N, C-alpha and C positions, 0 to 999 in steps of 0.2 A: 554416287552414294559415299565415298570416305569422304571428297571435299565439301562436303555438304557439311558432313556430319562437324570436322576441324573449324569449317567456317561460322556454323550455328555457337560453337563453344567456344572459338575466339574470343568474338561479339560479346558474349554475356558474358567471359573472365571481364575482358575489357571495360564492361560497362558496369561490372558490380565492385572493379576496382575504386572508379571512377565516378558510383555514379550520383553526387551530391552537389559535382562539378556538372556532368550532364545534364541534373536537374534544372542548374541555376542557369544555365543556356536553354533552356528546352528543349532539348535533346533527348528522347526517350530511348529502352530497348526495340520499340519497333520498327524508327526510323533507323536507326543504325543497321538494325536486322535486314528491312529492305535493303539498305545500298548496297549491305556485303550480296547477298540473292541475285539485286542487280548483274555488280561484277562476274560473280560465279555461274549467272546467264550466258555470258557471253562464251565459255568455253562450252555449256552443255547443251547449246538454244537446239542442237542438230534431234536430240535423245528428248528433250524434255514433253513434247507432245505426247507422246505415245504413252511414255512415265505417268502423268496426269490423267490419263485415258486407260490407265488400266485398271482391272477391278481395286486391287490391293489398297491403290490411293483411292479409289473409291470410300472404301473402310476403315482407313485413317483417318479422312473427311469424318467421316458419320462421326465415330466415336469422338474425336475431340470437339466438335459441336455437342453433343451430347453432355460431354465434363461440362463444357461452359453455359450452358444452357443452367445445368443444374446449379452450379455456382454460383448466375449470375442471381437465380432463384432465390439463394438462401445469403445475396450478403447486398439485403438493399436494407439502407438504416432508416430507423425511425420508425418504425413497425411494416408490416404487410405492405402498406402504402403511403408509405411515409407519413410528415407531418402534416399532409393538406391531402387527403386522399381525395377530394373533387374534385380539384384542380389534376389529380396525376390519371384516372382515367378518363377526363376529358382528353390527355397528350392520346392514352394509348386509343383508345375507342374513336375519339373524331380523328383526334389532328392525323395520326396515323394509315387508319382506313381514306379518308381524304387524300392522304399524300398518295399512297397506292392510287386508287383511281384516278390522279391528275398526273401522274406517271406513264399512264399507261396512254392518258390521253395524249401525251407529248410527245410519244412514241409513236403514237400514230401518224404525228406532223412530221417530227426529225427522224425518223428511222424506220423511214416506209420500205413497203412490203414483206415485216415480219404479222405473222397471224398475234394476233389481242393473245392467245395461251401462253407468248414466249415474250411479247413485253410484259404480262405479270410477273412472269417470274423473273426478269430484269426487275422490275419496282420490288420488287421482294426480295432485292440483292442490293439497292439503292437506296432504299427509303431506313431500313432499321438504323438505329443511331448506338453506334460505342465507344467508349472513350480512352481505349486502348494508346491508341496512339495522342492523344491529350493530356492525361490521366492527373495531369496537375492542376486543371483546371477546377474538378471538386476539389482541390483546396485549398484555390485562391480565393482569400478573406474578403476581398474585391468585390466576388461575385454576392448576391445575395442569399445569406443561407437556406431561402426558401425556393429561389432557382437553381440549387444546388439539389436540394434535396425531390425536383423535382425530376431535373436532369441524371439522375443515381436512379427512383424509380423507372424512368421510363426505359434507359438501359439497362436494368436490370430484368425487364420484364418485355420488349416489344420485339427479342427473336422467336421468343420462347411462342409469343402471339400470331406472330404472323409466319411461322416454321408451317400452321398446316394448311396455309392460303399456298405456301412453298410449294408446298409437296403437292397439293389438287393443280397447282400451276401444271406442274411439271410433270408430272402424268398425264396432262391434255396435251399441253404442246410434246412429249417424246412420242418419236418414232417406235422405240420400245416396247411401247404398249398397246394394250387392245384399246384405253379410252379411245372413241372416235365423238365423246360428243361432251357439253359438259356433266352431264346427268349420268355419262358412265363415268365422268370422273368424281364426281360428287358420290356415287354409290360405291368407289373404294371409298375417298377419302373420309368417311365423316363415318364408315365401321370403326376404317385407323385408328380416327381419333377417338371414338366411344372406348376404346379398349385399351389405350395409350391413357386415356383419365384413370380408366378402373387398376387397371397396372400399376402406376405412377402413385394414383395415390392409396391403393392397400400397399408396395413394399416400401415408400416412403414415411406411413403411420405404423406399419410394424416394427420396421427396422430401428425408427425411434422410441416406441416404446419400449424395446429390447433393451435398448441401449439404456434407460432409464431403467428399468429392473436391472439389468446388471449392474451399473452404474452403482445402486442404494445396497447392493449385497455385496461390494465390493469386488468381484468379479472382472472388473476391466483395467489395464493401466490406460496409462495418459495417454500412451500410444498407440494403441488400440480404436481409443475414441476417434484418432485423427483420419487412424485408418478407415474405421466405417463410414467415412464419409467419401473415402477416396470409391469402395465398392459398390457403394449407391446409385449412383447414376450410370455403372456398365451392368448390375443388374439389372434395375429397371431398364434399360437399354434396350438388352440382351432378350427378359421375359417378354418386352412388349414387339420384338421382333419374331418371339417362337410363336405367339399366339396370334400373328396376322395383322400388331396394330402398329401403330408410330412410333416409331424407338429417342424420334427428339422432346412429343409430345411427352412423353412416358417420363424421360428425363427428368423435364422441369419442373411436373408435376411433382414430381418424387422430391423433388429440392422443397415447393412450394410445404410438402407433409412433413417433411421431415424438419423443417423450419417450424411448421406451428407443432409439431408434436413433442419436440425434442423440449426438457425442462433441466435445464445445467445456465448454472453464473458462469462458466466457463465457454459456454457454447462459441463464441466468437474467438478465441484461441481452437478449440478443435476444427476450424476453420482452414486456420491457415495448410496446411497439409493439404488440402482436395485447392486453394486457392496458389499456392504451389504448385502443383500440380498442374492447372490450369492455367498458368501462369507458361510453363516451362512447354505443352505442347501448343498452347498459341503464339510463342516466340517461333517454333516452328512453320507455323502456318503464314506468320510474316516473312521469314526467310522465301520459301516455295510463292510468295506473290509476287515479292522479286526478282524469281525466276522466271514469274511468267511474267511480269510484266518484260522482258526483254522479249520472249515470244509476242505476246498481245503488239506494245508497238513495233514488231517487226513487218506486221502485216502492212502498216499503214494505215495513219485513220483520218475517217471522214469528218471535217466540218461539221455536223448536224449531230453530228452522236457530244465532242467535246460543248457542243450547245445547249442538250440535250444532258449531259451529266453536269455543266454549273448551272441551268435552271434547278433544277430536282436540288443539287448540295442548297442552296441559296432562297430563290425564288419560292419556290415549291414549298420547301420547309417553313418561312416565313409567315404565307399568307396562309397558310391552312393548321399552321399552331396561333397565329392569332384569330380562325374563323372561331378554331376549337374553343378559343377563354374567351370568348366573346360573353359577357353576363356572369365573370368569374372573379372573387375579389381580388386576380391577379392585377397590379395595376400595368398602366404602359411600356411603362421602361423595363417590366419584369419580363413583360410578356416578348418582347421584345429581344433581350437577353435569351428568353426561350428558344423562339424562333432561330436567332442567328447563330448559337453555340449547338450545332445537330452534327458533329465527325462523324465519320464511316470509318470502321475498323473490320475488326476480327468476323461476328459475326458475317460481315457483305462478302468477305475471301472466303469462308468454309460454302455459304450457299453459291454463292460463283462457281470455284470449282466444282460443285457436286452437278449446278445448273449444264457446264461444262462437259462431265463427264457425261450424262446423259443425252445428251442432244446432239444434232448431228446438221455437219454443214453450215452455211450460212448464219443462224442461229447460234452454234456455237462456238464461232466465231467472234459473232455480237457482245455475244453475253461475256467471253474474259475481257474484249475489250474494253467494255462499259465499266465491268468490273477495273481494272483499270486503273481506267482515267478516272470517277469516282474517285476513289478510294486514294490515289494519289493527290487529285485535286483537290480533296479534303484535307488532307497533310497538309497542303501549302494552304488554303482558305480558310482554315479552320484555326491551323496552327501559329501563322501569321496573323490573323484580325481578332482572334479574343482576347487577347491579352490589351488589346486596344480598344474593344467594342467590353472589357472590365472595365479601363481607365472613364472610357467617354460615359459609363454607368456612375461613377463615382464623382463627376463633375457633375453632373445633372442632378444629384442630389441632394451638391453641396450647397448648388444655385435654387434649388426649394427651398434649403433649412434656411439660406441668406436673404 
């Protein structure tokens, strides 16, 4: 524990001191933390599996995901669905479900012997996108503003939307629950989601309106306005669990409701504290991911699993996005960019660790191996190829102009 604390602190301190230089080299803090985690993992390998499987580790991962979902819900720029809401809805409600279905079918072929519920859990781990390991992409002017906006909306909402599916699949796949059929799992998941929607919406709206009122009457300091945004996801998560709801959905909906009802010209500044808290929590998860990589890769990696991850990261992503964008105003070069620029990151790590904690036997080992291969593969594939893809798009646009 002490070694991990020192390692994370040293990496974050070094990254902070030389962040501009690291940015020019396209080295993000998640990448450095993964390397530090791998180095530390060789000294803690024997105790790591039991630590990750502890109830405390599960609760920590749940709280981290709740905060990240809240941050994502409040961090979408240009309106709730960006400047192109119809195309954003296509990505979220056509491309993502198609990606989940295609990943399950691919798993039946390349990951034989696993129940479809476990494959759906794996799909929920590997399909959602996250730009933490390649955050500079969303600031790269070579990528069209429309593409960056759509990717920002997708990354902000997809993990919140997929979380009920993840919980449903996990309930069905876990040997520790009483769900024996999909109807049993749905019978548990739907009421949980309904309670979560209600609790999250009420808490987000009440806190936002109360903040507006207190601000008008001069009752709040600048620090308090930032602090209430940190308490909101924790309150909605805990309250939802208290009434038997899905805490993840509640935190996500709370963020949307707070964003909708909060009337303040300085709202983006008020979000800085919860953004930083989310960044620190995610940094811890990237270090844990490095530790997990040592454990997972020590099992030996079947070729079928590597092929599965590469296909999900590339072919499945590109094809489902192209299908979703048929008939949209987005041009074909932009569609290809949308399909290719789909890195995986923090949400995959948290979903994967929660699944690792809930499942047993072969399913448990497979989930953590797929998580490690998919995220490491994404860092390599998308981190290395994204600048080249942006340059290729620029060249294609110059040819069209000439």
